[in-house]
C-alpha positions, 0 to 999 in steps of 0.5 A: 536453434531457437533462443529463449524468446522462441516458442517452447515445447516442440516435440522433436527439438532441443530448446536452449533457455537462458543466456549462452552456456546455460543448460540444455533442456530436453523438449519434453521438460517444457511440456511436463512443466506445462502440465504442472502449471495447469495442475497448479492453476487447477489446485488454486481455482478448486481450492479457492471455490471449495473454501468459498462455498464452505465458508459461505455455508458456515457463515450465511453469507449466501442464505436467502433473506426473509425480505426482498431476497434478490435470488440465488443468482445474485446471492452466490454471484456476488461473493463469486465475483468478489473472489474473482476480483481478488484473485485477478487483482493478485495476478494483476498487481503481483505479476507487475511488482515481481517482474520489476524486482526480480526479472530483466526487461529482455527476459522472456519471463519479464514479457510473460509477466506482463502478459499475465498482468494484462489478462488479469487486468481484463478479468479484473474489469469484468469481475468489478463490473459483475460485483458492482451489478450483484451488489446492486441486485442484492441491496435494492432488489430491483425487477430485472428487465432491459427497460430504462427504469432499471438502468436508471436505478442502476445509474443512480446506485453506481453515481450517488452511493458510495459502494456504487461509486467504489465499483464504478472506480475499480472497473474504470481503473481496471479497463485503463490498466488492461490497455496500459499493460498491453501497451508498455514494455519498458522499465518506467512504463511498467513501474508506473503501470504497477503503482496504478495497479496497487492504487486501483485496490485502495477504493476496495479497502472501504467495502466490507464491514470497516465503515460500521465500527467506531475504529473504521479508519484503522480497520480500512487502513488495515484492509488496504494494507491487507489487500495490496500485500496479499495481491503481491504474495499471491500474484508472485506465486502465481507468476512463478508457476507461469514463467517456470518453463521459459526461465533457466534453472540457474535464473529460476533459483535466482528468481525464487530467492528474490521472490522469497524476500518479497514474500517475507515482507508480504507475509509480515504485512498480511499477518499484522494487518489481518490481526489488526482487522480481526481485533477490530471486527471480533473485539472479544475472544468469544467471538472466535466461536461465531461463524465470522470467527470460525472462518477467520481462524481458517484463514489464519491457519492457511496463511500461517501454513503458507508462511512455513512453506515460505521458510522452507523455500529459503532453507531448503528448496534453494539449496536443492535447486542449486545442488541438483538443478534438474530436481523440479519435483520439489519445486512443484510440490511445494508451489502446488501446496502454497497455491492450494493454501493460498486458494483456501485463504482467498475463498475464505476472505471472499466469504468474510466480506459477506459474513457479518461480524459478531454485533455488540450492543451499542450504547444508547443515546443520541450521537454527539456533534463530534461522532456525526462528523467524525464517527468517533467520540470527542477525545478527552481534554488535551492535558499535559499528560495527554501529550505523552499518553494519547494514542490513535494508531495510523497503521499506514505510517506505523508500518512505514516507520517500522520497515524503514527502521528495519531496513536502515538497521539491517543495512548498518549491520551488513556494513559492520559485518564487512568491517565499515563503521557507519556514522552513529550521528546519522543512525541516531537522526534516522531513528529520531526521524522515524520515531517522531513520525510516529508520533506525529501520526499516531500519538497526540497530534494524530489523535486530536488533528481532526478536532483542534485546528492547531493540532493539525497545523503543528502536526504538518509543521513538524513533518516539515522542519523536523521529520524530513530534516531528520530522515535527510540527515540519516542519509539512507541513499548513501547508506544503501550505496555502501551496504546493498548488494548490487544487481549485476544481471540487469535486473533491479532491486530496491537500490537500483530503483532508488538511484533511478528515482533520485537521478530522474529528470522529474525529481531534479526538476521538482527539487529546483528552487523555483519549483520547490519553494513555491510548491511548498508555499502552495502545499501550506496554503492548501492544507490550512486555508483552502476548501481542502482543509476539511477533507485532510482532517475529516476523510482518512484518504485526505489525511494520508494524502496530506501527510504523504504530500508534506513528506514528499515536498519537504524531501524535495526541498531539502534535496534542493539544499544538500543535493541528491547524494548528500553533497552541496552543488548549488550556489549559496546565494541559491540556497539562501533564496530557498530558505528565505522563500519558505520562510516568507511563505510560511509567515504569509499564511500564518499572518492570513490564518491569524487575521481571516475568519474562522476556516472550516466553520462547519467542522471545527466550529461544529464539533461540540468541544467544550474544553480548551480554546475557542475555535477562533482562538485556536485558529489564532494560535495555529498561525503562531504555530506556523510563524514559529515553524518558519523561524525554525526553517530559517534556522535549519536552512542557514545551518545547512548553508553554513555547513555546506560553506564550511566543507 
């Protein structure tokens, strides 16, 4: 008798799916499920294409140009290929993500999920190449031929323009992912490929209309969050339809429950990022009556309907499947409805990328130096009140902080419901750390760090000696260990993945004193004194990488002091060496900052700022801030060593 790994659907045999003791399924059901699966995929594709065509007709995204029109093939081929890119990205990233958090490696569904990801990556590669080609045709309208001149023009577009480089990088990333998804089948390899798949979507977030707006950084971040969350949401939904025929009924109910949790988070992120993006693109309520606004309304309605169906999954479908495992009609009905709505939203999204938003009149006058460098005007003078009222939201870290608070508070409440009491001081430390993270990235320091060198230094120092120690004092890993629902079936949830990461060889190696202290010193040097400084203050990706690197390196340093489980295992002398080494490194860089010439003179010296300290004086003050940070690091490190000895 074939096992769960065997092919299903023989005409006159009985196939056993799942673990021993699971329900026997007649051979007719897999065939029926294959039919349902095909119908579901057809609904997704048809609804997406129909929505795309209608939205392009309404918004004029494929209308012929009066001058230098590239022809109907390029005009329609560009949005169609972009739609294929979006949907294949969902099939790639969503399948990997859901497999990592909902399935087991030995399951046939896990293997099928990786096959889906591999096929999607191959389609993603071809579609990305086609999108880059059609973009070139629409923008430059060259004479299409096989001659060297056309190839030279295309090559210059792909290498020398921002849009061309984006699609070149995306195509290369897709090709690499297509190979990796075929090659890996382990937990670690799949996790690595999943992270790379989500990272491959980041360059796409720079496309569209976000770069033409004053708030282009917020718009770009919103688009990136939107793309990743929507990919996981749609890709996971698509995977449910594909693995249904190779998953037992009891296992499918469990997978549905886990996916619904992922879908709720993805829906919240999609709704939030979409709202921010719409507010930036429309700016006024009257703009909703424009073609761009009408298409956006259709997309919002479709996504809202999907969210309601997701709630039905939670409230009704799972209970019905547990009560009557043979009832598959409701499952497929809801799944097809969701895929249809998701197709509508995907088609509308692809059309929005080709539909110009309403254009408001721009103020007349020449650009200021700050606008030339940063794309935004110079903020008001940094007075005392601006320390508390300045606000420049960094959506990425704002979302991270909110999710961190939600998960932490939920875990504390879960412990309380079980009769356990969590240390209130730890909870206070975690809340303070997340709020401080929000203030550093979205408050006054976030608003001024691109314009004032000392603000950049102060922000990094607070992250390193303020945010990281507070978050570590919240003991999130210990809280998760006590509050998380442990997986007993061999799959991995958030807690299991956190444990794997914390006890991995890489983390243990990176948190060793001989690695963590030099890494911290090198990071401080790179962020404050090297040629990377301008990238970290003037580029959105540079800012995010600087913040993330500071948090990661700081966390590894703290782990080296207190241990991965909150207990101290390193000798006191080793801890003191780490503290002293960090303080010395920060002091050396601070002296260099105060004595060297003006760093990034073509940035801070050319900002055109007429208030506050002069750029050279401000850099000296930045050195003082870093020296003060080294003193705080010594105090905090000594306190940790003292507490460890007291225990």
